All heavy atoms as a GROMACS GRO file, in nm:
protein
  598
    1MET      N    1  -0.983   2.041  -0.034
    1MET     CA    2  -0.851   2.070  -0.082
    1MET      C    3  -0.838   2.023  -0.226
    1MET      O    4  -0.894   1.921  -0.262
    1MET     CB    5  -0.748   1.991  -0.001
    1MET     CG    6  -0.679   2.065   0.105
    1MET     SD    7  -0.575   1.959   0.206
    1MET     CE    8  -0.630   2.020   0.362
    2LYS      N    9  -0.764   2.098  -0.304
    2LYS     CA   10  -0.734   2.057  -0.441
    2LYS      C   11  -0.613   1.965  -0.438
    2LYS      O   12  -0.512   1.996  -0.374
    2LYS     CB   13  -0.703   2.178  -0.528
    2LYS     CG   14  -0.821   2.271  -0.547
    2LYS     CD   15  -0.920   2.210  -0.642
    2LYS     CE   16  -1.033   2.309  -0.669
    2LYS     NZ   17  -1.145   2.247  -0.735
    3ALA      N   18  -0.626   1.853  -0.505
    3ALA     CA   19  -0.514   1.757  -0.511
    3ALA      C   20  -0.474   1.737  -0.655
    3ALA      O   21  -0.558   1.737  -0.745
    3ALA     CB   22  -0.557   1.624  -0.450
    4LYS      N   23  -0.344   1.722  -0.675
    4LYS     CA   24  -0.292   1.696  -0.808
    4LYS      C   25  -0.187   1.586  -0.795
    4LYS      O   26  -0.100   1.592  -0.708
    4LYS     CB   27  -0.229   1.823  -0.865
    4LYS     CG   28  -0.198   1.816  -1.012
    4LYS     CD   29  -0.134   1.944  -1.064
    4LYS     CE   30  -0.235   2.056  -1.072
    4LYS     NZ   31  -0.180   2.176  -1.141
    5VAL      N   32  -0.198   1.485  -0.881
    5VAL     CA   33  -0.104   1.372  -0.881
    5VAL      C   34  -0.041   1.364  -1.020
    5VAL      O   35  -0.112   1.360  -1.120
    5VAL     CB   36  -0.176   1.240  -0.848
    5VAL    CG1   37  -0.078   1.123  -0.856
    5VAL    CG2   38  -0.243   1.246  -0.712
    6HIS      N   39   0.091   1.364  -1.024
    6HIS     CA   40   0.166   1.350  -1.149
    6HIS      C   41   0.223   1.210  -1.151
    6HIS      O   42   0.289   1.168  -1.055
    6HIS     CB   43   0.282   1.450  -1.155
    6HIS     CG   44   0.241   1.592  -1.141
    6HIS    ND1   45   0.227   1.675  -1.248
    6HIS    CD2   46   0.209   1.666  -1.030
    6HIS    CE1   47   0.190   1.795  -1.206
    6HIS    NE2   48   0.178   1.791  -1.074
    7VAL      N   49   0.199   1.137  -1.260
    7VAL     CA   50   0.251   1.000  -1.274
    7VAL      C   51   0.332   0.992  -1.403
    7VAL      O   52   0.284   1.031  -1.510
    7VAL     CB   53   0.134   0.898  -1.278
    7VAL    CG1   54   0.189   0.756  -1.293
    7VAL    CG2   55   0.047   0.909  -1.153
    8PHE      N   56   0.455   0.943  -1.390
    8PHE     CA   57   0.544   0.928  -1.505
    8PHE      C   58   0.614   0.794  -1.499
    8PHE      O   59   0.633   0.739  -1.390
    8PHE     CB   60   0.651   1.038  -1.507
    8PHE     CG   61   0.599   1.171  -1.547
    8PHE    CD1   62   0.555   1.261  -1.452
    8PHE    CD2   63   0.593   1.209  -1.680
    8PHE    CE1   64   0.504   1.385  -1.488
    8PHE    CE2   65   0.543   1.332  -1.717
    8PHE     CZ   66   0.499   1.420  -1.621
    9LEU      N   67   0.653   0.743  -1.615
    9LEU     CA   68   0.736   0.623  -1.617
    9LEU      C   69   0.868   0.654  -1.552
    9LEU      O   70   0.922   0.764  -1.565
    9LEU     CB   71   0.757   0.576  -1.762
    9LEU     CG   72   0.634   0.518  -1.832
    9LEU    CD1   73   0.664   0.497  -1.980
    9LEU    CD2   74   0.594   0.387  -1.766
   10LYS      N   75   0.922   0.556  -1.480
   10LYS     CA   76   1.052   0.576  -1.415
   10LYS      C   77   1.162   0.587  -1.520
   10LYS      O   78   1.148   0.532  -1.632
   10LYS     CB   79   1.081   0.457  -1.323
   10LYS     CG   80   0.993   0.453  -1.200
   10LYS     CD   81   1.027   0.336  -1.111
   10LYS     CE   82   0.943   0.339  -0.984
   10LYS     NZ   83   0.970   0.224  -0.897
   11PRO      N   84   1.270   0.656  -1.487
   11PRO     CA   85   1.383   0.663  -1.581
   11PRO      C   86   1.429   0.522  -1.616
   11PRO      O   87   1.434   0.434  -1.531
   11PRO     CB   88   1.490   0.738  -1.500
   11PRO     CG   89   1.415   0.812  -1.397
   11PRO     CD   90   1.294   0.729  -1.364
   12GLY      N   91   1.461   0.502  -1.742
   12GLY     CA   92   1.506   0.372  -1.787
   12GLY      C   93   1.395   0.284  -1.842
   12GLY      O   94   1.423   0.187  -1.911
   13VAL      N   95   1.270   0.319  -1.813
   13VAL     CA   96   1.157   0.245  -1.869
   13VAL      C   97   1.125   0.306  -2.005
   13VAL      O   98   1.109   0.428  -2.016
   13VAL     CB   99   1.032   0.251  -1.777
   13VAL    CG1  100   0.913   0.183  -1.844
   13VAL    CG2  101   1.064   0.190  -1.642
   14LEU      N  102   1.120   0.221  -2.108
   14LEU     CA  103   1.094   0.270  -2.243
   14LEU      C  104   0.958   0.339  -2.249
   14LEU      O  105   0.856   0.281  -2.211
   14LEU     CB  106   1.098   0.153  -2.342
   14LEU     CG  107   1.068   0.190  -2.488
   14LEU    CD1  108   1.172   0.287  -2.541
   14LEU    CD2  109   1.061   0.064  -2.573
   15ASP      N  110   0.958   0.462  -2.295
   15ASP     CA  111   0.835   0.541  -2.309
   15ASP      C  112   0.801   0.549  -2.458
   15ASP      O  113   0.845   0.640  -2.528
   15ASP     CB  114   0.857   0.680  -2.248
   15ASP     CG  115   0.730   0.766  -2.249
   15ASP    OD1  116   0.634   0.731  -2.321
   15ASP    OD2  117   0.728   0.866  -2.177
   16VAL      N  118   0.725   0.452  -2.504
   16VAL     CA  119   0.691   0.444  -2.647
   16VAL      C  120   0.612   0.567  -2.692
   16VAL      O  121   0.638   0.623  -2.798
   16VAL     CB  122   0.612   0.315  -2.676
   16VAL    CG1  123   0.566   0.309  -2.820
   16VAL    CG2  124   0.695   0.193  -2.640
   17GLN      N  125   0.518   0.610  -2.609
   17GLN     CA  126   0.438   0.727  -2.644
   17GLN      C  127   0.525   0.853  -2.649
   17GLN      O  128   0.511   0.936  -2.739
   17GLN     CB  129   0.324   0.744  -2.544
   17GLN     CG  130   0.221   0.846  -2.586
   17GLN     CD  131   0.104   0.853  -2.488
   17GLN    OE1  132   0.106   0.794  -2.381
   17GLN    NE2  133   0.002   0.926  -2.526
   18GLY      N  134   0.615   0.865  -2.554
   18GLY     CA  135   0.706   0.980  -2.555
   18GLY      C  136   0.794   0.980  -2.678
   18GLY      O  137   0.818   1.085  -2.738
   19LYS      N  138   0.841   0.861  -2.718
   19LYS     CA  139   0.927   0.852  -2.838
   19LYS      C  140   0.847   0.889  -2.962
   19LYS      O  141   0.899   0.956  -3.052
   19LYS     CB  142   0.982   0.709  -2.849
   19LYS     CG  143   1.098   0.700  -2.942
   19LYS     CD  144   1.215   0.779  -2.891
   19LYS     CE  145   1.333   0.771  -2.985
   19LYS     NZ  146   1.436   0.867  -2.951
   20ALA      N  147   0.720   0.846  -2.968
   20ALA     CA  148   0.636   0.881  -3.084
   20ALA      C  149   0.613   1.032  -3.092
   20ALA      O  150   0.619   1.090  -3.200
   20ALA     CB  151   0.503   0.807  -3.074
   21VAL      N  152   0.590   1.094  -2.978
   21VAL     CA  153   0.571   1.240  -2.975
   21VAL      C  154   0.700   1.309  -3.019
   21VAL      O  155   0.698   1.404  -3.100
   21VAL     CB  156   0.527   1.288  -2.835
   21VAL    CG1  157   0.532   1.439  -2.824
   21VAL    CG2  158   0.386   1.236  -2.804
   22GLU      N  159   0.813   1.262  -2.967
   22GLU     CA  160   0.942   1.321  -3.004
   22GLU      C  161   0.965   1.310  -3.154
   22GLU      O  162   1.005   1.408  -3.219
   22GLU     CB  163   1.054   1.252  -2.927
   22GLU     CG  164   1.191   1.312  -2.953
   22GLU     CD  165   1.298   1.244  -2.868
   22GLU    OE1  166   1.273   1.221  -2.749
   22GLU    OE2  167   1.405   1.215  -2.923
   23ASN      N  168   0.939   1.192  -3.211
   23ASN     CA  169   0.958   1.174  -3.355
   23ASN      C  170   0.865   1.264  -3.435
   23ASN      O  171   0.904   1.321  -3.538
   23ASN     CB  172   0.936   1.028  -3.394
   23ASN     CG  173   1.050   0.939  -3.346
   23ASN    OD1  174   1.160   0.986  -3.318
   23ASN    ND2  175   1.023   0.810  -3.334
   24ALA      N  176   0.740   1.280  -3.388
   24ALA     CA  177   0.646   1.368  -3.457
   24ALA      C  178   0.692   1.513  -3.452
   24ALA      O  179   0.683   1.586  -3.552
   24ALA     CB  180   0.507   1.354  -3.395
   25LEU      N  181   0.743   1.554  -3.337
   25LEU     CA  182   0.794   1.691  -3.326
   25LEU      C  183   0.913   1.713  -3.419
   25LEU      O  184   0.923   1.818  -3.484
   25LEU     CB  185   0.833   1.722  -3.180
   25LEU     CG  186   0.714   1.736  -3.083
   25LEU    CD1  187   0.764   1.739  -2.939
   25LEU    CD2  188   0.632   1.860  -3.115
   26HIS      N  189   1.000   1.613  -3.427
   26HIS     CA  190   1.113   1.625  -3.520
   26HIS      C  191   1.062   1.635  -3.664
   26HIS      O  192   1.115   1.714  -3.744
   26HIS     CB  193   1.207   1.505  -3.506
   26HIS     CG  194   1.283   1.505  -3.378
   26HIS    ND1  195   1.358   1.398  -3.338
   26HIS    CD2  196   1.295   1.597  -3.278
   26HIS    CE1  197   1.414   1.424  -3.221
   26HIS    NE2  198   1.376   1.546  -3.183
   27GLY      N  199   0.959   1.556  -3.695
   27GLY     CA  200   0.901   1.561  -3.828
   27GLY      C  201   0.840   1.695  -3.863
   27GLY      O  202   0.829   1.733  -3.979
   28LEU      N  203   0.798   1.768  -3.762
   28LEU     CA  204   0.740   1.900  -3.783
   28LEU      C  205   0.844   2.012  -3.776
   28LEU      O  206   0.809   2.130  -3.782
   28LEU     CB  207   0.629   1.925  -3.680
   28LEU     CG  208   0.505   1.835  -3.694
   28LEU    CD1  209   0.413   1.853  -3.574
   28LEU    CD2  210   0.431   1.868  -3.824
   29GLY      N  211   0.969   1.973  -3.760
   29GLY     CA  212   1.076   2.072  -3.765
   29GLY      C  213   1.134   2.112  -3.630
   29GLY      O  214   1.224   2.196  -3.625
   30TRP      N  215   1.085   2.056  -3.522
   30TRP     CA  216   1.140   2.091  -3.391
   30TRP      C  217   1.250   1.991  -3.353
   30TRP      O  218   1.234   1.904  -3.267
   30TRP     CB  219   1.032   2.093  -3.283
   30TRP     CG  220   0.946   2.216  -3.289
   30TRP    CD1  221   0.983   2.342  -3.257
   30TRP    CD2  222   0.811   2.224  -3.331
   30TRP    NE1  223   0.878   2.428  -3.276
   30TRP    CE2  224   0.771   2.358  -3.321
   30TRP    CE3  225   0.719   2.130  -3.378
   30TRP    CZ2  226   0.644   2.402  -3.355
   30TRP    CZ3  227   0.592   2.174  -3.412
   30TRP    CH2  228   0.557   2.308  -3.400
   31ASP      N  229   1.363   2.003  -3.421
   31ASP     CA  230   1.474   1.910  -3.400
   31ASP      C  231   1.546   1.930  -3.267
   31ASP      O  232   1.625   1.846  -3.226
   31ASP     CB  233   1.576   1.924  -3.515
   31ASP     CG  234   1.515   1.876  -3.647
   31ASP    OD1  235   1.434   1.782  -3.644
   31ASP    OD2  236   1.550   1.935  -3.752
   32SER      N  237   1.520   2.041  -3.201
   32SER     CA  238   1.587   2.067  -3.074
   32SER      C  239   1.523   1.993  -2.957
   32SER      O  240   1.576   1.994  -2.846
   32SER     CB  241   1.587   2.218  -3.045
   32SER     OG  242   1.454   2.265  -3.037
   33VAL      N  243   1.411   1.926  -2.981
   33VAL     CA  244   1.342   1.852  -2.874
   33VAL      C  245   1.410   1.717  -2.853
   33VAL      O  246   1.446   1.648  -2.948
   33VAL     CB  247   1.193   1.831  -2.911
   33VAL    CG1  248   1.124   1.744  -2.809
   33VAL    CG2  249   1.123   1.964  -2.925
   34ALA      N  250   1.428   1.680  -2.725
   34ALA     CA  251   1.490   1.551  -2.693
   34ALA      C  252   1.432   1.496  -2.564
   34ALA      O  253   1.379   1.570  -2.480
   34ALA     CB  254   1.641   1.568  -2.679
   35ASN      N  255   1.439   1.366  -2.550
   35ASN     CA  256   1.402   1.297  -2.426
   35ASN      C  257   1.257   1.326  -2.381
   35ASN      O  258   1.233   1.354  -2.263
   35ASN     CB  259   1.499   1.330  -2.314
   35ASN     CG  260   1.640   1.292  -2.349
   35ASN    OD1  261   1.664   1.185  -2.403
   35ASN    ND2  262   1.733   1.382  -2.323
   36VAL      N  263   1.163   1.318  -2.472
   36VAL     CA  264   1.023   1.342  -2.438
   36VAL      C  265   0.971   1.227  -2.353
   36VAL      O  266   0.992   1.110  -2.383
   36VAL     CB  267   0.936   1.355  -2.566
   36VAL    CG1  268   0.788   1.368  -2.529
   36VAL    CG2  269   0.981   1.474  -2.650
   37ARG      N  270   0.906   1.260  -2.243
   37ARG     CA  271   0.843   1.161  -2.156
   37ARG      C  272   0.696   1.201  -2.142
   37ARG      O  273   0.664   1.316  -2.116
   37ARG     CB  274   0.907   1.159  -2.016
   37ARG     CG  275   1.058   1.134  -2.016
   37ARG     CD  276   1.095   0.998  -2.058
   37ARG     NE  277   1.068   0.903  -1.950
   37ARG     CZ  278   1.089   0.772  -1.961
   37ARG    NH1  279   1.136   0.723  -2.074
   37ARG    NH2  280   1.064   0.693  -1.861
   38VAL      N  281   0.608   1.107  -2.161
   38VAL     CA  282   0.465   1.132  -2.151
   38VAL      C  283   0.416   1.072  -2.020
   38VAL      O  284   0.447   0.958  -1.986
   38VAL     CB  285   0.388   1.072  -2.269
   38VAL    CG1  286   0.239   1.084  -2.249
   38VAL    CG2  287   0.431   1.139  -2.399
   39GLY      N  288   0.340   1.150  -1.946
   39GLY     CA  289   0.284   1.103  -1.820
   39GLY      C  290   0.138   1.142  -1.810
   39GLY      O  291   0.075   1.174  -1.911
   40LYS      N  292   0.088   1.138  -1.692
   40LYS     CA  293  -0.051   1.180  -1.672
   40LYS      C  294  -0.060   1.263  -1.544
   40LYS      O  295   0.019   1.248  -1.452
   40LYS     CB  296  -0.144   1.059  -1.664
   40LYS     CG  297  -0.110   0.961  -1.555
   40LYS     CD  298  -0.194   0.834  -1.566
   40LYS     CE  299  -0.142   0.728  -1.468
   40LYS     NZ  300  -0.203   0.599  -1.488
   41VAL      N  301  -0.159   1.352  -1.545
   41VAL     CA  302  -0.187   1.436  -1.429
   41VAL      C  303  -0.332   1.414  -1.391
   41VAL      O  304  -0.420   1.423  -1.476
   41VAL     CB  305  -0.162   1.585  -1.459
   41VAL    CG1  306  -0.200   1.670  -1.338
   41VAL    CG2  307  -0.019   1.609  -1.499
   42LEU      N  308  -0.355   1.382  -1.266
   42LEU     CA  309  -0.491   1.366  -1.215
   42LEU      C  310  -0.517   1.479  -1.118
   42LEU      O  311  -0.435   1.507  -1.030
   42LEU     CB  312  -0.503   1.232  -1.142
   42LEU     CG  313  -0.476   1.107  -1.225
   42LEU    CD1  314  -0.336   1.058  -1.204
   42LEU    CD2  315  -0.575   1.000  -1.190
   43GLU      N  316  -0.630   1.547  -1.134
   43GLU     CA  317  -0.668   1.656  -1.044
   43GLU      C  318  -0.805   1.624  -0.986
   43GLU      O  319  -0.894   1.580  -1.059
   43GLU     CB  320  -0.677   1.789  -1.121
   43GLU     CG  321  -0.544   1.838  -1.170
   43GLU     CD  322  -0.558   1.972  -1.243
   43GLU    OE1  323  -0.659   1.991  -1.313
   43GLU    OE2  324  -0.468   2.055  -1.227
   44PHE      N  325  -0.820   1.647  -0.859
   44PHE     CA  326  -0.950   1.625  -0.796
   44PHE      C  327  -0.955   1.697  -0.661
   44PHE      O  328  -0.853   1.743  -0.611
   44PHE     CB  329  -0.979   1.475  -0.777
   44PHE     CG  330  -0.868   1.395  -0.717
   44PHE    CD1  331  -0.860   1.377  -0.580
   44PHE    CD2  332  -0.771   1.336  -0.797
   44PHE    CE1  333  -0.759   1.302  -0.524
   44PHE    CE2  334  -0.669   1.260  -0.742
   44PHE     CZ  335  -0.663   1.244  -0.605
   45ASP      N  336  -1.076   1.708  -0.608
   45ASP     CA  337  -1.096   1.765  -0.475
   45ASP      C  338  -1.088   1.652  -0.374
   45ASP      O  339  -1.136   1.542  -0.398
   45ASP     CB  340  -1.232   1.833  -0.466
   45ASP     CG  341  -1.242   1.954  -0.557
   45ASP    OD1  342  -1.140   2.023  -0.574
   45ASP    OD2  343  -1.351   1.978  -0.612
   46LEU      N  344  -1.029   1.681  -0.260
   46LEU     CA  345  -1.012   1.581  -0.156
   46LEU      C  346  -1.045   1.645  -0.022
   46LEU      O  347  -0.986   1.747   0.014
   46LEU     CB  348  -0.867   1.529  -0.157
   46LEU     CG  349  -0.828   1.430  -0.050
   46LEU    CD1  350  -0.906   1.300  -0.069
   46LEU    CD2  351  -0.680   1.401  -0.056
   47ALA      N  352  -1.138   1.584   0.050
   47ALA     CA  353  -1.170   1.632   0.185
   47ALA      C  354  -1.071   1.570   0.282
   47ALA      O  355  -1.062   1.447   0.292
   47ALA     CB  356  -1.312   1.593   0.222
   48ALA      N  357  -0.995   1.654   0.349
   48ALA     CA  358  -0.896   1.605   0.445
   48ALA      C  359  -0.884   1.708   0.557
   48ALA      O  360  -0.910   1.827   0.537
   48ALA     CB  361  -0.762   1.584   0.379
   49ASP      N  362  -0.844   1.662   0.676
   49ASP     CA  363  -0.833   1.749   0.792
   49ASP      C  364  -0.712   1.841   0.786
   49ASP      O  365  -0.710   1.948   0.847
   49ASP     CB  366  -0.826   1.665   0.920
   49ASP     CG  367  -0.956   1.590   0.946
   49ASP    OD1  368  -1.062   1.638   0.900
   49ASP    OD2  369  -0.952   1.484   1.011
   50SER      N  370  -0.609   1.799   0.716
   50SER     CA  371  -0.487   1.879   0.707
   50SER      C  372  -0.413   1.843   0.579
   50SER      O  373  -0.444   1.743   0.512
   50SER     CB  374  -0.396   1.850   0.827
   50SER     OG  375  -0.347   1.718   0.818
   51GLU      N  376  -0.314   1.924   0.547
   51GLU     CA  377  -0.232   1.897   0.430
   51GLU      C  378  -0.156   1.766   0.446
   51GLU      O  379  -0.144   1.688   0.351
   51GLU     CB  380  -0.136   2.013   0.407
   51GLU     CG  381  -0.064   2.005   0.274
   51GLU     CD  382   0.016   2.130   0.244
   51GLU    OE1  383  -0.039   2.241   0.261
   51GLU    OE2  384   0.132   2.117   0.205
   52ASP      N  385  -0.106   1.741   0.566
   52ASP     CA  386  -0.034   1.614   0.590
   52ASP      C  387  -0.126   1.495   0.573
   52ASP      O  388  -0.087   1.393   0.514
   52ASP     CB  389   0.026   1.613   0.731
   52ASP     CG  390   0.149   1.701   0.742
   52ASP    OD1  391   0.207   1.736   0.637
   52ASP    OD2  392   0.187   1.735   0.856
   53ALA      N  393  -0.251   1.505   0.622
   53ALA     CA  394  -0.347   1.395   0.607
   53ALA      C  395  -0.378   1.373   0.459
   53ALA      O  396  -0.389   1.259   0.413
   53ALA     CB  397  -0.473   1.425   0.685
   54ALA      N  398  -0.392   1.482   0.385
   54ALA     CA  399  -0.418   1.472   0.242
   54ALA      C  400  -0.303   1.402   0.170
   54ALA      O  401  -0.323   1.314   0.087
   54ALA     CB  402  -0.443   1.610   0.182
   55ARG      N  403  -0.181   1.442   0.204
   55ARG     CA  404  -0.064   1.379   0.141
   55ARG      C  405  -0.057   1.230   0.173
   55ARG      O  406  -0.024   1.148   0.087
   55ARG     CB  407   0.064   1.449   0.184
   55ARG     CG  408   0.079   1.587   0.125
   55ARG     CD  409   0.212   1.653   0.162
   55ARG     NE  410   0.216   1.788   0.115
   55ARG     CZ  411   0.239   1.825  -0.012
   55ARG    NH1  412   0.263   1.730  -0.101
   55ARG    NH2  413   0.238   1.950  -0.047
   56THR      N  414  -0.090   1.194   0.296
   56THR     CA  415  -0.088   1.053   0.334
   56THR      C  416  -0.192   0.975   0.253
   56THR      O  417  -0.164   0.866   0.203
   56THR     CB  418  -0.116   1.039   0.485
   56THR    OG1  419  -0.012   1.107   0.556
   56THR    CG2  420  -0.121   0.894   0.527
   57GLU      N  421  -0.312   1.033   0.239
   57GLU     CA  422  -0.417   0.967   0.160
   57GLU      C  423  -0.377   0.956   0.015
   57GLU      O  424  -0.398   0.852  -0.049
   57GLU     CB  425  -0.548   1.046   0.171
   57GLU     CG  426  -0.645   0.989   0.271
   57GLU     CD  427  -0.783   1.049   0.258
   57GLU    OE1  428  -0.801   1.158   0.315
   57GLU    OE2  429  -0.868   0.988   0.193
   58LEU      N  430  -0.321   1.062  -0.040
   58LEU     CA  431  -0.279   1.060  -0.180
   58LEU      C  432  -0.172   0.955  -0.205
   58LEU      O  433  -0.175   0.884  -0.305
   58LEU     CB  434  -0.229   1.198  -0.222
   58LEU     CG  435  -0.337   1.305  -0.235
   58LEU    CD1  436  -0.274   1.443  -0.246
   58LEU    CD2  437  -0.426   1.276  -0.356
   59LYS      N  438  -0.078   0.944  -0.112
   59LYS     CA  439   0.026   0.843  -0.127
   59LYS      C  440  -0.036   0.703  -0.129
   59LYS      O  441   0.002   0.619  -0.211
   59LYS     CB  442   0.128   0.854  -0.014
   59LYS     CG  443   0.241   0.756  -0.029
   59LYS     CD  444   0.347   0.771   0.078
   59LYS     CE  445   0.452   0.662   0.058
   59LYS     NZ  446   0.550   0.657   0.162
   60ALA      N  447  -0.132   0.679  -0.040
   60ALA     CA  448  -0.199   0.547  -0.038
   60ALA      C  449  -0.273   0.523  -0.170
   60ALA      O  450  -0.270   0.412  -0.223
   60ALA     CB  451  -0.295   0.541   0.081
   61MET      N  452  -0.338   0.627  -0.223
   61MET     CA  453  -0.410   0.612  -0.350
   61MET      C  454  -0.313   0.576  -0.462
   61MET      O  455  -0.341   0.489  -0.545
   61MET     CB  456  -0.481   0.743  -0.386
   61MET     CG  457  -0.597   0.777  -0.300
   61MET     SD  458  -0.661   0.939  -0.352
   61MET     CE  459  -0.766   0.977  -0.214
   62CYS      N  460  -0.198   0.642  -0.462
   62CYS     CA  461  -0.098   0.616  -0.566
   62CYS      C  462  -0.043   0.473  -0.554
   62CYS      O  463  -0.029   0.403  -0.654
   62CYS     CB  464   0.017   0.716  -0.556
   62CYS     SG  465  -0.031   0.881  -0.607
   63GLU      N  466  -0.014   0.433  -0.431
   63GLU     CA  467   0.044   0.299  -0.410
   63GLU      C  468  -0.056   0.189  -0.446
   63GLU      O  469  -0.016   0.081  -0.490
   63GLU     CB  470   0.088   0.284  -0.265
   63GLU     CG  471   0.200   0.380  -0.223
   63GLU     CD  472   0.335   0.345  -0.284
   63GLU    OE1  473   0.360   0.227  -0.311
   63GLU    OE2  474   0.415   0.439  -0.304
   64LYS      N  475  -0.186   0.215  -0.426
   64LYS     CA  476  -0.287   0.110  -0.448
   64LYS      C  477  -0.352   0.115  -0.585
   64LYS      O  478  -0.401   0.014  -0.634
   64LYS     CB  479  -0.396   0.120  -0.341
   64LYS     CG  480  -0.346   0.082  -0.204
   64LYS     CD  481  -0.456   0.091  -0.101
   64LYS     CE  482  -0.402   0.050   0.036
   64LYS     NZ  483  -0.502   0.065   0.142
   65LEU      N  484  -0.360   0.234  -0.648
   65LEU     CA  485  -0.437   0.245  -0.771
   65LEU      C  486  -0.378   0.336  -0.878
   65LEU      O  487  -0.368   0.297  -0.994
   65LEU     CB  488  -0.579   0.297  -0.738
   65LEU     CG  489  -0.670   0.319  -0.860
   65LEU    CD1  490  -0.707   0.187  -0.924
   65LEU    CD2  491  -0.794   0.396  -0.820
   66LEU      N  492  -0.339   0.456  -0.840
   66LEU     CA  493  -0.311   0.557  -0.941
   66LEU      C  494  -0.180   0.538  -1.016
   66LEU      O  495  -0.166   0.586  -1.128
   66LEU     CB  496  -0.315   0.697  -0.876
   66LEU     CG  497  -0.447   0.734  -0.809
   66LEU    CD1  498  -0.438   0.872  -0.747
   66LEU    CD2  499  -0.562   0.726  -0.908
   67ALA      N  500  -0.084   0.470  -0.955
   67ALA     CA  501   0.045   0.448  -1.021
   67ALA      C  502   0.084   0.302  -1.011
   67ALA      O  503   0.056   0.236  -0.911
   67ALA     CB  504   0.152   0.535  -0.957
   68ASN      N  505   0.145   0.253  -1.116
   68ASN     CA  506   0.205   0.120  -1.112
   68ASN      C  507   0.349   0.141  -1.064
   68ASN      O  508   0.437   0.175  -1.144
   68ASN     CB  509   0.202   0.056  -1.251
   68ASN     CG  510   0.270  -0.078  -1.254
   68ASN    OD1  511   0.338  -0.118  -1.159
   68ASN    ND2  512   0.255  -0.149  -1.364
   69THR      N  513   0.372   0.126  -0.936
   69THR     CA  514   0.500   0.166  -0.878
   69THR      C  515   0.618   0.080  -0.921
   69THR      O  516   0.732   0.113  -0.890
   69THR     CB  517   0.489   0.168  -0.724
   69THR    OG1  518   0.450   0.039  -0.678
   69THR    CG2  519   0.391   0.274  -0.678
   70VAL      N  520   0.591  -0.027  -0.992
   70VAL     CA  521   0.702  -0.107  -1.047
   70VAL      C  522   0.770  -0.029  -1.159
   70VAL      O  523   0.893  -0.028  -1.170
   70VAL     CB  524   0.651  -0.243  -1.100
   70VAL    CG1  525   0.762  -0.319  -1.172
   70VAL    CG2  526   0.593  -0.326  -0.986
   71ILE      N  527   0.689   0.039  -1.241
   71ILE     CA  528   0.745   0.110  -1.357
   71ILE      C  529   0.719   0.260  -1.355
   71ILE      O  530   0.772   0.331  -1.439
   71ILE     CB  531   0.692   0.050  -1.489
   71ILE    CG1  532   0.539   0.064  -1.498
   71ILE    CG2  533   0.736  -0.094  -1.506
   71ILE    CD1  534   0.482   0.030  -1.634
   72GLU      N  535   0.637   0.308  -1.261
   72GLU     CA  536   0.601   0.449  -1.261
   72GLU      C  537   0.640   0.514  -1.127
   72GLU      O  538   0.635   0.450  -1.023
   72GLU     CB  539   0.451   0.469  -1.283
   72GLU     CG  540   0.402   0.424  -1.419
   72GLU     CD  541   0.252   0.433  -1.435
   72GLU    OE1  542   0.178   0.401  -1.339
   72GLU    OE2  543   0.207   0.470  -1.544
   73SER      N  544   0.673   0.642  -1.136
   73SER     CA  545   0.693   0.722  -1.016
   73SER      C  546   0.579   0.825  -1.011
   73SER      O  547   0.511   0.848  -1.110
   73SER     CB  548   0.828   0.792  -1.018
   73SER     OG  549   0.837   0.877  -1.131
   74TYR      N  550   0.562   0.884  -0.895
   74TYR     CA  551   0.454   0.982  -0.883
   74TYR      C  552   0.497   1.096  -0.791
   74TYR      O  553   0.589   1.083  -0.711
   74TYR     CB  554   0.325   0.917  -0.832
   74TYR     CG  555   0.338   0.857  -0.694
   74TYR    CD1  556   0.319   0.934  -0.581
   74TYR    CD2  557   0.370   0.723  -0.678
   74TYR    CE1  558   0.331   0.880  -0.453
   74TYR    CE2  559   0.382   0.666  -0.552
   74TYR     CZ  560   0.362   0.744  -0.441
   74TYR     OH  561   0.376   0.690  -0.316
   75LYS      N  562   0.425   1.207  -0.806
   75LYS     CA  563   0.447   1.324  -0.721
   75LYS      C  564   0.309   1.379  -0.688
   75LYS      O  565   0.222   1.384  -0.775
   75LYS     CB  566   0.530   1.428  -0.796
   75LYS     CG  567   0.557   1.556  -0.720
   75LYS     CD  568   0.642   1.651  -0.799
   75LYS     CE  569   0.555   1.725  -0.896
   75LYS     NZ  570   0.621   1.833  -0.968
   76VAL      N  571   0.288   1.418  -0.564
   76VAL     CA  572   0.158   1.471  -0.525
   76VAL      C  573   0.172   1.618  -0.488
   76VAL      O  574   0.275   1.662  -0.438
   76VAL     CB  575   0.095   1.392  -0.408
   76VAL    CG1  576   0.073   1.247  -0.448
   76VAL    CG2  577   0.178   1.402  -0.283
   77GLU      N  578   0.065   1.693  -0.515
   77GLU     CA  579   0.057   1.834  -0.477
   77GLU      C  580  -0.076   1.856  -0.408
   77GLU      O  581  -0.178   1.802  -0.451
   77GLU     CB  582   0.062   1.925  -0.600
   77GLU     CG  583   0.194   1.925  -0.673
   77GLU     CD  584   0.188   2.015  -0.796
   77GLU    OE1  585   0.116   2.117  -0.795
   77GLU    OE2  586   0.254   1.980  -0.893
   78VAL      N  587  -0.076   1.935  -0.303
   78VAL     CA  588  -0.197   1.970  -0.233
   78VAL      C  589  -0.202   2.122  -0.222
   78VAL      O  590  -0.104   2.186  -0.187
   78VAL     CB  591  -0.200   1.908  -0.091
   78VAL    CG1  592  -0.325   1.949  -0.017
   78VAL    CG2  593  -0.189   1.756  -0.099
   79ALA      N  594  -0.317   2.179  -0.255
   79ALA     CA  595  -0.331   2.324  -0.246
   79ALA      C  596  -0.459   2.360  -0.176
   79ALA      O  597  -0.554   2.288  -0.174
   79ALA     CB  598  -0.327   2.387  -0.384
   0.00000   0.00000   0.00000
């Protein structure tokens, strides 16, 4: 199964990288851009018996390694 994990800083956590990107975009003339948030996407193959089993495994991976759940939220996709 193809797995995709999206990890982003939680709302209210200062996103310095997002702010830098936003400022750069403004500097290049895209003044209509606002509230840029930078995150990461991890894609990989995962052997699992079912979509539910894959989601359970992905959640465990996120809680233990892929996301810092104190400051980050995550979303998983299985295809």
